[in-house]
Structures are given as C-alpha cells and as structure tokens.
LONU-92315 format. One record per residue (C-alpha): x, y, z. Coordinates in steps of 0.25 Angstrom, whole numbers, plus 5000, padded with zeros to 4 digits. Example, Ala and Ser with C-alpha at 12.3 -4.5 7.8 and 13.67 -1.06 7.14 Angstrom:
BEGIN
504949825031 505549965029 
This chain:
BEGIN
519142624879 518342644893 517842794887 517542734874 516642624880 516042724891 515742814878 515042704871 514342664883 513742804885 513342814871 512642704871 511742734881 511342864874 509942884867 509542984856 508443064860 507543174853 507543294862 508343344873 508643274885 507643284898 508143394907 507743414921 507643564923 507043644934 505543684933 505243834934 503943934933 504144074927 503144164933 502844284924 501944414923 501044444911 500944594908 499644594917 500444544929 499844394930 500944284933 501044164923 502044044926 502443934917 503343814919 504843844916 505843744914 506943804905 507643904916 509043904920 510143994926 511244044915 512044154923 512444204936 513244334935 513044434934 511444404937 510944264938 510244224924 509244114921 508844064907 507344034906 506543984893 505244034891 504243954882 503644054871 502144074869 501944064884 501344174894 502644154902 503544204890 502544324886 502644364900 504144344901 504244424888 503544554893 504144544908 505544474907 505344424921 504644314929 504944214941 505644094938 505043984950 505743864952 504743754952 504743644964 504143504963 502843544969 502743644956 502443514947 500943514948 500943644941 501643614928 500543604919 499843744924 501243814923 501843724910 500643674902 499743784902 499743914897 499244054904 498844104890 497843964889 496344014893 496043974907 497443954911 497843994925 499243944929 499144014943 497643934945 498343814941 499443814950 498743864961 497643744960 498843654961 499343714974 500343824969 499743954969 500444074963 500944174974 501344334972 502844364978 503144484971 503944544982 504944424983 505244384969 504944524962 503744534952 502344514952 502344364948 501544254954 502444134958 502243994963 502443954977 503543854981 504543874970 506043824972 506443974968 505944104961 506644194950 506544324946 507044324931 507244444923 507444424908 508844484904 509044504889 508144444878 507544314876 508244194869 507444134859 507443974862 506343924851 505143904860 505743974871 506344104875 507444104884 507744214894 509044244902 508444304916 509144374927 508644304940 508344424948 507744364960 507744204966 506844174977 506944024984 505443964988 505044015002 504543875004 505343785013 505543685003 504843704989 505243564985 506243514974 506343604962 505443544950 506143484938 505743444923 506143314927 505143314939 504043364930 504243254918 504343144929 502943184934 502443204919 502143344922 502943384909 503343314898 504743264891 504643404883 504443474896 503043514893 501943514905 500943394906 499543404909 499243324921 497643264920 
C-alpha cells in the first residue's frame, strides 16, 4: 500500500516536456591548428572520459561545418582545455562566432577580454596556442574513424598528456548551468551575444 501511494505521488509531480532534460556539463575549448599552423578555438560541451585501460580514452563531439571540425579532420589532434569560471566572458567569442566569418578574430576578442592566448608547445606538445588559467589541458589524438551523430561527428580520442593549471587556483570549473544562469547560453546551449 505504501509503495502504491508513493508511486502515485511521484507520478503526480512529473511534467511532460518537449526535449531532453537540462543537464549541467563541464565547458571546454578545443584548440586545433589549420593547415597553415594557425590556432582556432571553439566552445565544446560534449566531452567525456569513456575508457581507462589499456589507454585513457575520451569522446568529443564536433559540430560539423565549423573550422574546428575541418581542422580536426585534417590533423586528428588538438588540446582540450577545461575552462574555469573566469572564462565565462569569452563564451560569445569562442562559441557564438566562426573563424570563417569575415573579420572574425577569436584570439583578439579573447585578448580584449583579458585572456590572451599563449604558446607553450614544449609542455603540452604541438603548436596550438592556449588559453591562460584553464583547470586542465589535455592533448587528445583520434583513435579510429569518426562516428556520425547527425549534426556532429564523435571522435574517440586517446588522452596523450594532461596538465593541470600552473596557476595556484584557476577557480571553479565552468559549467553549462553557470552559463545558462548568467544568460550567456540559451536553454538549447547556443551562445548568446551580450549587448
């Protein structure tokens, strides 16, 4: 009797929604290189560890028709940077603009907001420029073929190297919940331009 009453009470509080539930996930930026050696960065929220042995593996999901996707297809590697709360102001610069747009300069936009990209190839390996103050920096290399996920392609990647921030305290990790609460992304997860 108690189980039936409890189940009926829970069922009475459920509300039907159109679409998936709002999740809070970590926010990353993926730094990739184009064929001329120029760094591009984006905002990436579909990233997660998926295996430990014999190698640490991550899955990342890359939105098609972007410079990041094209760079990844050409090289199969990049640096996944876990962003901290201090990176929230660059949400539009990295997630709302495209490097393929005329006049778009993501590096200049980040520098104007106090987060200039830096070079540190000796530490993480590769020539990508990176954001300062990230929680961590992960060198990823694609393993196998991309998986078609509709508007995205999923890459299973080997974690080649991971480094923690050299700063004493980069601050808390940035989350999609924090970005939604600040009005920097929509409920659908798209960057919102600030006026």
